[in-house]
N, C-alpha and C positions, 0 to 999 in steps of 0.2 A: 446560372449558378447561384446568383443572389437569392432567387426564390427558394432554391433548395436549402441554402444556409438558413434562411429565415424560417422555413418549415421545421427544420431540425431543431433550431433554437426554441421555437414555440412548443415542440414536443417534449423538450426538457422539463417544462413546467409541470404537466400532469405526471411525468415519470418521477420527478422529485417528490411530488405531493403524495403519490400512492406508496412510494417506498417509505417515506416518513410515517404515513398513516399506518401501514402494516406493522412497522416496528414499534410504533407508539402503542398499538393494540396489544402487541406481544408483551411489552414490559409491564402493562397494567395487570396482567395475570401472573407475571413471574414472581415467585416468592423472594423474600430477602431484599426488599426495596430500601431506599435511603431512610425512611421513617423507622423501619424495623432495625436497621443497623444503628441508627442514633439511639433508639431505645436500648439496644443491647449494650452500647458503649456506656450509657448512663447506669445501667444495672451492674456493669462490671466494676464501676467505681463506688457504687453504693454498698453499704454494709447492711444487708437485708437480714432481718431476723426470721423467725418462723412466721411465715405469711398466713398459712392456714386457709381458712375458708374465704377471707377477704380477698386474697389473691385470685382465687377461683372466680369470685364474683366479678372482679374487675376484668378478668379475661373474657368473661361472657359479655360484658358490656362493650369492651373495646373491639375495634375493627381488626386490629393487628394482633397476630399471635404472640409477638414479643412484648406485648404491653403489660404482662403480668408484673405486679408490684408497683406500677406507676399510677398516679391519680389521673382521672379523666382530664383535669385542667392541664397537667403536664403533657399528656398525650396530644391535646388540642394545640398547645403551643408548638410542639414539634411538627405537627402537620402544617401549621401556618408557616413555620420557618421554611419548609421545603415546598410550599405551595400546594400541598395535598388537601387543603381545606376546600378547594374548588372542585367542581365536578370535572370528569375527564374531558368532556367535549370542550369545556371552557379553557382548560389548560392547553389543549391541542390548538385551539384558535389563537390564544395568546402567543404560543410558540411560533405559529405560522406568521403572525403579524411581525414578530421580532425578526424572523428570518428574511423578510422582505428587505430589511435594512441591514442584513448580516449581523444582527444582534442575537447571539446564540444563548444569551443569559449568563448566569454566574455559576461556577462550579460549586456543588454542594460541599465538597470536602477540601478543596484547595482555596476557596474563598477568593477566586480571581475570575474576571470575565473570561468566557471560553475563547473569545477572539484573541485575547492577550496570550492565553496558553498556547493556542495554535500558532500564533506569531512567534512565540519563544521557541517552540519545538520545530518549526519549519526548517531552519537552516540545516539541522542534522539530517532530516528526511530528504531534503533536496540534495545535500551533499552525497549521501549514499545512493539515491536513486539516479541522479544525473550522471555521476561518474561511472557507476556500475553499468548503466545502460549503454553509455558511450563505448566503454571498453568491451562489453559483451558483443555488440554488433561490429566493432572494429576487428575483433578476432573471428567471430562466427561467419561473417559474410565472405571474407577472403578464403577462410579455411573450407567453407562449404563449396565454393567455386573450384578450389584446387582439388578437392575430393571428387567432384563431379567430372572434372577433366581427366582424372586418373581413376575413374570408377572401375573397381575390380583389380587394380594393380597394387603394388607393394605399399605405396604411400597411403592409399585409401584403406587398406587392411590394417596397417600399423596404427594409423590415427584412430581407427574405429575402436580399438581397445581403450585409448585415452578418453574418447568421447563416452564410451560405455561406463567407465569408472566415474566420470564427471556427472553423467546423467543419473547414475544409481545412488550417489552420495549427496545428501542435501547440504545446503550452504552452511547450516549451523554446525555440522560435523567437521567440515573444512575449517570453520572458525575455531573450534576447540583444538584441532590438530595444529593449526598455525600458532595458537597461543602456547601450546605445550612446547613446540620446537623453537619458536622465535620470540616469545614475549614473556619471559619470566618463568618458564618451566624448568625442566631438568637439563636443558640443552643451551641454546643461544638466547641472548637477551638483546636483540637488535631493535625491537620495537616496543612502544609503550603498551601496557596491559589494558588500559581502559581510557575513556574520555575522548573528547573531540579536540581539545587543545591542552597545552600545559598550564599549570597554575600561574606561571609568570608571563602568560601570553601578552598581557597588556603592556608590559615593559619591553617587549622585543621590538626590533626594527621591522620595517615593512617586509623585507625579504626573509628575515628570520621568522616572521609570522607565517609566511607562505610555506617555508620549509617545515615549521612545526606542525602546521595543519596537515600537510601531505604525509608527514611522518606518522601522525596519529590515524589518518584515514587509510593507510596502506593495507593493513591486515583486514579490516572490515570489508573494504571494497574487493580485495583479492578473494576473500572467501565467497562473496556473492557472485563474482565472475566465474570462479571455478565451479560453483554449483548450478550455473544457469546458462553458460554459453553452449553446452552440448546440444540442447534441444534446438536452438536457433541454427547451429551449424548443420545438423541433420535436415532441418527444414529447408535451408538454402540449397543443400546438396541435391535432395530429391526433387526440388522444384527445378533446378538446373538440368538434372538428368531427364526429367519429363519433357522439358522444352527442347532439349537436344534431339529428341526422337521425332520431332514434328517436321512436316515437309518443308516449311519455310527455311529451316536451317540448311537442308540439302540444296534448296534453290539458291540461297545466298552463297554457298560454297561453289556451286556450279557457275556462278557469275564471276568467280575469280577472287572473291574476298578472302583475305587471310584470316587465320584463326582468331586473332585479336579483334578484328572488325566484326566477325560473326558473333563472338561471345559477348562483347561489350557494346556493339552497335545494334544488335537485334535480340539476342537471347536474354541479356541481363535485364532489359526493361520489362520483359514479360515474367521472368522468374522472380524478380524482386517484389512483385505485387502480393504474393502470398505472405512474404515477410512483413510487408507494410500492413497487411490485414491483421497480423498477429501483434503488431506494435502496441495498440492500446491496452490489450490484456497484459502484455509483458510489462509495460510501464506501471500499470496499476498494481500488478503483483509485486514488482520490485520495490515500488515506493511505499506500499502500505502493508503488504502481507509478508514478503520476503525480508523486509527490514526488521520485523518484530523480534525474531530470535537473535539477529545480529545486534540489535540495540540492547537487548538484555545481556548478551554474553560480553559485549565490549562496554557496557554501561554508558550507552549513548542515549541521551534523553530526547527522543524524537516523537513524532506523531503516532507511530505504530505502538510504542510503549505507552503513550498517553491514552490511546483508545483502549488498550488491553486493561490497564489499571482502572479506567472508568467503568468498564464492563464488570470487573470483579467487585468494585465498590458500589455498583448501581448508581453511578454519578450520571444521571440521565441527561443534563445539559451538555456535558462533554461527549457522551455517547452519541447523541443526536447531532451535535455540532461536527464531530469527526465523520459520522455517517454522511451528513450532507456534503461535506467537502470531498469525501471519497467518491460519492456518486456524481457530483458535479464535475469533478476532475475526469472521471471515466467517460462521461457523456461528451465532454469537450474533446477528449482524446479521440473518441470514435469519429467525431465530426472532422477533426484534423486528419485522421487516417483516410477518410473518404476524399478529402480535398487532395491529399497526396496521391491517392489513386489516380485522380484525373490529371494531376500535374505530370505524373510519370507516363500515363497512357491517355492522351487526349481523346481517344476513341470512346472511352467510358463516359457516358452522359447520364447522370443520376436523374436529371430533370425529365428526360424522355421516358424514364421508368416510373414517373410519378413520385419521385423522392423516396422510393422504397430501397 
């Protein structure tokens, strides 16, 4: 097993390298980079007269389309400020050298180290991701098993309507509905409208801080759970139904085992494997993709919102820093998922398959 873990960890290096390389090449040809945005900001505050032919001449000399009206010296200073005075391959090499020590550089527009920004936004993302994942599986696994045991009966049919609604409606729609009904809309005002904690959080006692934190996180987490648990419940149900049709279940029952022993002593271990296989993608989706709209709606300043703003602003250090963290997190989760596979079913041996 240690050999397999070592192989997987070594494979993470070229995976991270090529993902960063491909995205670095894409942003080099994407219009509206940080230099052009800086030029546009300068032009917005300048009172430009009639530029005439001089502006056209400068635009022909300048590399960037937005450089009209600026002197070549000013353009060069802007390029130096953002590091674009160096060739692309040199910038990529310097970026990789920094990444070896987890130095992601400094944000172009926030004037802070990227590692500091990620550290500041991480509590929000972890809060949403961990709590929602825990509750989603806490609901989906027992519900899926219950539906499988009652497959085709009243309970299965009635809960299928609930799951269909949950599956069809995205989390951000649930978030808007929850705000309208429970957080400052036209109805009840039981929960805060936005934010992770109250403004007087620092003055609260320890238990009051916990209460305040849970009070603020209730609606964001509930909206993510409502929009995500249905798919996992369906997955658990059909995995259980498939296992219940296999001969070993009939053999276990013929030996006199009761239903609880059959379901949780034999079937559960095999049925849960497909749920474990989907766990890495679920976590990545909840942590970094599903969080984005929730963070925007509830004004929660997390990594998802940070990455989105960085993309719109062409803040490349933040873009590549968040991309690196997302990719590394996903690769580690995949490795953990494989280890859980073998922990649940020791018959699975990845080393005998050449680590594939």
